[in-house]
C-alpha positions as CSV (number, residue, x, y, z in Angstrom):
1,M,-14.8,12.0,6.6
2,R,-17.7,14.1,8.0
3,K,-18.2,16.4,5.0
4,K,-17.2,16.0,1.4
5,P,-15.5,19.2,0.0
6,R,-17.5,20.6,-2.9
7,Q,-15.5,23.7,-3.7
8,A,-11.8,24.1,-4.7
9,R,-11.1,26.1,-1.5
10,A,-12.6,23.4,0.7
11,Q,-10.7,20.7,-1.1
12,R,-7.5,22.6,-0.5
13,R,-8.3,22.8,3.2
14,V,-8.8,19.0,3.3
15,D,-5.6,18.5,1.4
16,D,-3.8,20.8,3.8
17,L,-5.1,18.9,6.8
18,I,-4.1,15.5,5.4
19,E,-0.6,16.8,4.6
20,A,-0.4,18.4,8.0
21,T,-1.2,15.0,9.5
22,A,1.7,13.4,7.6
23,L,4.1,16.1,8.7
24,E,3.1,15.9,12.4
25,I,3.4,12.1,12.4
26,V,6.9,12.4,11.1
27,D,7.9,15.1,13.5
28,R,6.1,14.0,16.7
29,G,5.4,10.3,16.1
30,L,1.9,8.8,15.7
31,V,1.0,8.5,19.3
32,E,2.0,12.1,20.3
33,T,0.3,13.7,17.3
34,T,-3.1,15.4,18.2
35,T,-5.8,17.1,16.2
36,N,-4.7,20.4,17.8
37,H,-1.2,19.9,16.4
38,I,-2.6,19.1,13.0
39,A,-5.0,22.1,12.9
40,E,-2.2,24.4,13.9
41,R,0.2,22.9,11.3
42,A,-2.5,23.3,8.6
43,G,-3.2,26.9,9.7
44,V,-6.9,26.3,10.4
45,S,-9.0,26.3,13.5
46,I,-9.8,23.1,15.3
47,G,-13.5,23.7,14.5
48,S,-12.6,23.8,10.8
49,L,-10.8,20.5,11.2
50,Y,-13.9,18.9,12.8
51,Q,-16.1,20.1,9.9
52,Y,-14.4,17.6,7.7
53,F,-12.9,14.9,9.9
54,E,-14.3,13.2,13.0
55,G,-10.9,13.0,14.7
56,K,-7.3,11.9,14.5
57,S,-8.2,8.3,13.3
58,D,-10.3,9.7,10.5
59,L,-7.4,11.9,9.4
60,I,-5.0,9.0,9.5
61,I,-7.3,6.8,7.4
62,A,-7.6,9.6,4.8
63,L,-3.8,9.8,4.8
64,I,-3.3,6.1,4.3
65,E,-5.9,6.0,1.6
66,R,-4.0,8.7,-0.3
67,M,-0.7,6.9,0.2
68,S,-2.4,3.7,-1.0
69,A,-3.7,5.5,-4.1
70,Q,-0.2,6.6,-4.9
71,I,1.1,3.1,-4.7
72,L,-1.7,1.8,-6.9
73,D,-1.0,4.5,-9.5
74,A,2.7,3.5,-9.5
75,V,1.8,-0.2,-10.0
76,D,-0.6,0.8,-12.9
77,E,2.2,2.8,-14.5
78,A,4.5,-0.3,-14.3
79,A,1.7,-2.6,-15.5
80,A,3.1,-2.9,-19.1
81,D,6.4,-4.1,-17.9
82,V,4.8,-6.3,-15.2
83,L,2.5,-8.0,-17.7
84,A,5.2,-8.7,-20.2
85,A,7.7,-10.3,-17.7
86,D,8.1,-13.8,-16.5
87,T,6.6,-14.6,-13.0
88,R,9.6,-13.8,-11.0
89,M,10.4,-10.6,-12.8
90,A,6.8,-9.5,-12.6
91,V,6.8,-9.7,-8.8
92,E,10.1,-7.9,-8.7
93,R,8.9,-5.0,-10.9
94,M,5.7,-4.6,-8.8
95,L,7.7,-4.4,-5.6
96,E,10.1,-2.0,-7.1
97,A,7.3,0.3,-8.3
98,T,5.8,0.2,-4.8
99,L,9.1,1.0,-3.1
100,V,9.8,3.9,-5.4
101,V,6.7,5.5,-3.8
102,V,7.8,4.6,-0.3
103,D,11.2,6.2,-0.9
104,R,9.5,9.6,-1.3
105,R,8.5,9.6,2.4
106,P,10.3,6.7,4.2
107,A,10.0,8.2,7.7
108,L,6.2,8.4,7.3
109,Y,5.9,4.9,6.1
110,L,8.1,3.7,8.9
111,E,6.0,5.3,11.6
112,L,2.7,4.2,10.1
113,M,3.7,0.6,9.5
114,R,5.1,0.4,13.0
115,H,1.5,1.0,14.2
116,W,-0.3,-0.7,11.3
117,Q,-2.6,-2.7,13.7
118,T,-4.0,0.5,15.3
119,T,-3.9,3.1,12.5
120,G,-6.7,1.8,10.3
121,V,-4.4,0.3,7.8
122,L,-6.6,-2.8,7.6
123,T,-9.5,-0.6,6.4
124,V,-7.6,0.0,3.1
125,I,-5.8,-3.4,2.9
126,E,-8.8,-4.8,1.1
127,A,-8.7,-2.1,-1.6
128,L,-5.0,-2.8,-2.1
129,E,-5.6,-6.5,-2.2
130,D,-8.4,-6.2,-4.7
131,H,-6.4,-4.0,-7.0
132,T,-3.3,-6.2,-6.8
133,M,-5.4,-9.3,-7.4
134,E,-6.8,-7.7,-10.5
135,V,-3.3,-7.0,-11.8
136,C,-2.4,-10.6,-11.1
137,R,-5.5,-11.9,-12.8
138,R,-4.7,-9.8,-15.9
139,Y,-1.2,-11.3,-15.8
140,V,-2.5,-14.9,-15.7
141,L,-4.8,-14.1,-18.6
142,R,-1.9,-12.7,-20.6
143,H,0.1,-15.8,-20.0
144,H,-2.7,-18.3,-20.0
145,E,-0.9,-20.8,-22.1
146,R,1.9,-21.1,-19.6
147,L,-0.2,-20.5,-16.4
148,Q,-2.9,-23.1,-16.5
149,I,-3.9,-23.2,-12.9
150,E,-7.1,-25.1,-12.0
151,D,-8.4,-22.8,-9.3
152,L,-6.9,-19.4,-9.5
153,R,-8.7,-17.7,-6.6
154,P,-6.9,-19.3,-3.7
155,V,-3.6,-19.0,-5.6
156,L,-4.0,-15.3,-6.1
157,F,-5.2,-14.8,-2.5
158,V,-2.0,-16.4,-1.2
159,I,0.3,-14.5,-3.7
160,V,-1.1,-11.1,-2.8
161,N,-1.2,-11.6,1.0
162,A,2.1,-13.4,1.1
163,T,3.6,-10.3,-0.5
164,L,1.7,-7.5,1.2
165,F,2.2,-8.4,4.8
166,P,5.9,-9.1,4.7
167,L,6.3,-5.8,2.9
168,M,4.3,-4.0,5.6
169,R,6.3,-5.7,8.3
170,Y,9.6,-4.7,6.6
171,L,8.6,-1.1,6.2
172,G,7.8,-0.9,9.9
173,L,11.4,-1.9,11.0
174,A,13.9,0.9,11.4
175,N,16.8,-1.6,11.0
176,P,15.6,-4.9,9.5
177,G,19.1,-6.2,9.1
178,F,19.0,-6.7,5.4
179,G,18.4,-4.5,2.3
180,R,15.5,-4.0,0.0
181,D,17.2,-5.9,-2.8
182,A,17.3,-9.0,-0.6
183,L,13.6,-8.6,0.4
184,I,12.6,-8.2,-3.3
185,A,14.7,-11.2,-4.3
186,S,13.3,-13.4,-1.5
187,L,9.7,-12.5,-2.2
188,S,10.1,-12.9,-5.9
189,D,11.7,-16.3,-5.5
190,M,9.0,-17.4,-3.1
191,I,6.1,-16.3,-5.3
192,A,7.7,-17.8,-8.5
193,G,8.3,-21.1,-6.7
194,Y,4.7,-21.1,-5.4
195,V,3.3,-20.5,-8.9
196,D,5.5,-23.4,-10.2
197,T,4.1,-25.7,-7.5
198,S,0.5,-24.6,-8.3
199,L,1.1,-25.4,-12.0
200,V,2.5,-28.9,-11.2
201,R,-0.5,-29.5,-8.8
202,S,-3.0,-28.4,-11.5
203,A,-1.3,-30.6,-14.1
204,Q,-1.4,-33.7,-11.8
205,G,-5.0,-33.0,-10.8
């Protein structure tokens, strides 16, 4: 972002531009959307758009950051249930919390995830990864008597990335051939099985 909004009016303009970006992507597709389309949709001049954003990519990153923040908020709201559950159920509840947010704007997620390699998604993946790893770390501390894993760092890295990337891939398919319940069940089984294997390896080591 070129310029940080300091007044309420400027913040509303930035919000309008980000929302206009979302609406244009849904209506036109990511590739066909231009900054002129976005400015017109937001009801501002193209010059006003460039006061705050360097271009289309900058707007898309701002949109993805906002969407990511909404997912993280949902995960935080579900944290009490997640932390109290067994491993499989904890993964299931985190995924369910995430998909509730996705369901608010499925067409937008579909279009962005279809192009995730070129939309700047990777610029915010690290923030998502760090936040999710922190939730997982808190979970392990909560269940430390049961989850005595010798080296937690690689285990958490695998858990988080083995969940994030299949989820992104799934959201980028218009017709994946199976439902979300099956995806959640498969990912939950996989992570729970991996944690059990890590526990056995730590006990043997």
